[in-house]
N, C-alpha and C positions, 0 to 999 in steps of 0.2 A: 469684449464688453459692449463695444459700440454697435455691433451687429445685433446683439440681444435687445438693446434699447432703441434702435433706429425706428422712428415713426410711431413709437408708443405714445398714447394720449394720456397725459398726466394732469390731475387736478391737485392744486396745492392749497392746503388749509392751515393757516397760521396767522395769529393776530399781530405779528410784527412784520411790517412791509419789508424791512431790510433782510430779514430771514428768508422771506419768500423770494426776494431778488437773488440771494445767494444760491438757493436751490434751483431757481430758474436757470441761472448761468451754468451751473454744473450739468443739469439735465439737457439743456439745449446744446451744450458742448458735446454731448453723447448722441445727439440726433433725436431726442425726444421732442414732442410737441406739447407745450403747456397750454391746455385748452381753457383753463380757468383758474381763478384764485378766490379764496374765501377767507374771512377774518373772524368767523364765529361758527359755532356748531350748526345753527339753523341755516346760515347761508351755504355751508358745506353740503348740507342735505339737499337744498334747492339746486345748487350747481350740479351735484352728482345726478339728480333725477333728470335734469335738462340735458346734460352733456354726455352722460354714460361713459366716463373715461375708462381706460384700461387699468388705471391705478389711482387711488386717492392716497395722498401723503398728508397726514393730519397730525397736528400737535395735540397733546393730551389736554393742555391748559389753554382754554380760549373762553371768550365771553359767551353769554347765553347758556345753552345747555352744556357747553364744553365739548371737548373731543371725545371723552368716554361716553357721554350721553348721546352724541351724534353717532358714534360707533355702534352702540346698542340699537338705536333706532334703525340705522341703515341695514345692519345684519338681519334684523327681524323682517325687513321688507325685501331686501335683495341679498340673500345668503351667498350668492355667487360673487359679490363685490370683493375686490382685492383692496385691502386697506393696510398701509404701513403706518404705524403709530410712532410718533417721535415725542421725546420728553427730555426736559433738562434734569429731571429727578433721577438720581442714581441709587435705586433701592429695589426691593423685590415686590413691594406691595402693589404699585401701579402697573408694572409689566404683567404680573400674574392676573390682575383684574382685566387688563386689556386683552390678554390672550384668551381668557375665559369668555369674554364677550364676543370673541370671534375675529380678533385682529389677525391679519395674515403675517404680520411681522412687527417687531418692536426694536427701536434703535434709540440709544441715548444721543442727545445732541452734541455730546463731547466727542463723538466719533470723528475720525478723519474722513475727508471727502471720498477717498477710494472705498472706505467701508460703507459709506452712505450709498454709493453707486452699486456696490455689491449687494446691499440689502434690497435696493430697488429691482435689480436684475433677478435676484432670487425669488422675490414675491411675484414678479411678472411671469416667471416660469411656472407659477402655481405651487411653489414650495414655501414652507414655513421658514421664517428668519427670526433669530433671536440674537441680540447684541452679544458677541462673544464675551465681553466683560461682565455681562449679567448672567450668562448661562450657568456658570458654576454656582453663583449665588442663589439662583432660582432652584437649582437642583438640591442644594443643601437645605433651603427653606422647605421644600416639599418633603425631603427625607426626614427632617427633624420632626415633622408632624406637629410642631408647636403652633397653636392657634394665635394668629395676630389679631389683636382687638380692632385694628383698623378695618379688617375684613367685614366687620359688622355694619360699617357705614354704607349708606346708599351712595350712588355716584354723585348726587348733588351734595350730600353731607360731606363726602370726602373732598370735593372741590372747595366748599366753604371752610372746612377744617384747615386745608392748606393755606388759604388766604389769611385766616385768623392767625395761624402759626407764624406767618411771615410778617405779622404786625398790621394787617389791614383792618380798618374799622368796619362795623356793621353797615354804616352808610356807604362806604367805598365798595364793599362787596355787593350790596344791593344794586348800586349803579352799574357795576361791571357786569353782573349776571342778569341785569334787567329784572330784578325781583323787588318785591315790597320789603321794607325794613322789617315788618312783622314776620314775613316768611323767613328771612334770614335769622331773625330771633328764634323762631321755632326750630330751625335747623341747629342753631347753637345749643338750644336746650337738649335736643336729642343727642347731639355729639357729646355733651357733658355726661349725660346719662349712660350712654353706651361705653364711653372710654373711662368713666369714673374719675373725671377731672373736675376741678372747681373753677378754674379760670384760664385765661389765655396763656399765662406763663407755663402752666402745666401742659397745655396743648403743645406749646413750642417744644417742651422737653420730650413729649411723646414723638413729635415729628423728628427731632434730632436723633433719638434712639432708633427710629425706623429708617434713618438716613434719607429722609425726605428734605432735610435742610442741612446746610453745612455749618459747622460750628464756627 
């Protein structure tokens, strides 16, 4: 493992400083060079353009355009970029979306450190990585062919939906994502229309059923 990672230049993007610190310790222990850190989608894009790392490790949920928005933007301009997406969500909706947008790999943050390092090494070899705990779930979701209503949401609508389902207010979401309150209100309207829900309580139920939240 150490020979695979030795000298590789890594960019970390996560809005929690303690999480980045933990990743840094693990990766530097394997001989990687952490060339930069970002705490939002926009700063991740700027750092990637400036530093051109071997790998970007990026959280799905971040301020600004978020991880998925940054992933989509980066893949459209640098299709060769290697991007390992991380998320605290244990579901099939977000991983499928991330992989469709061009993520090189996807790992749940519940994974053990050795699995995280395995994911990093796999992506750096140019191979696709999917969290083994999610792989069977994703296969079953694709096999069933059942349409998930959450797939109709745009990246921004999905991000707003998750925050609303977790109990955040429109004002809090607007501040976190650097959006106007009216813009968040528009997203809320579209979310209700697409998911056929009437209020935040029903959104939370949808999120629970999709395993985007824990009961």
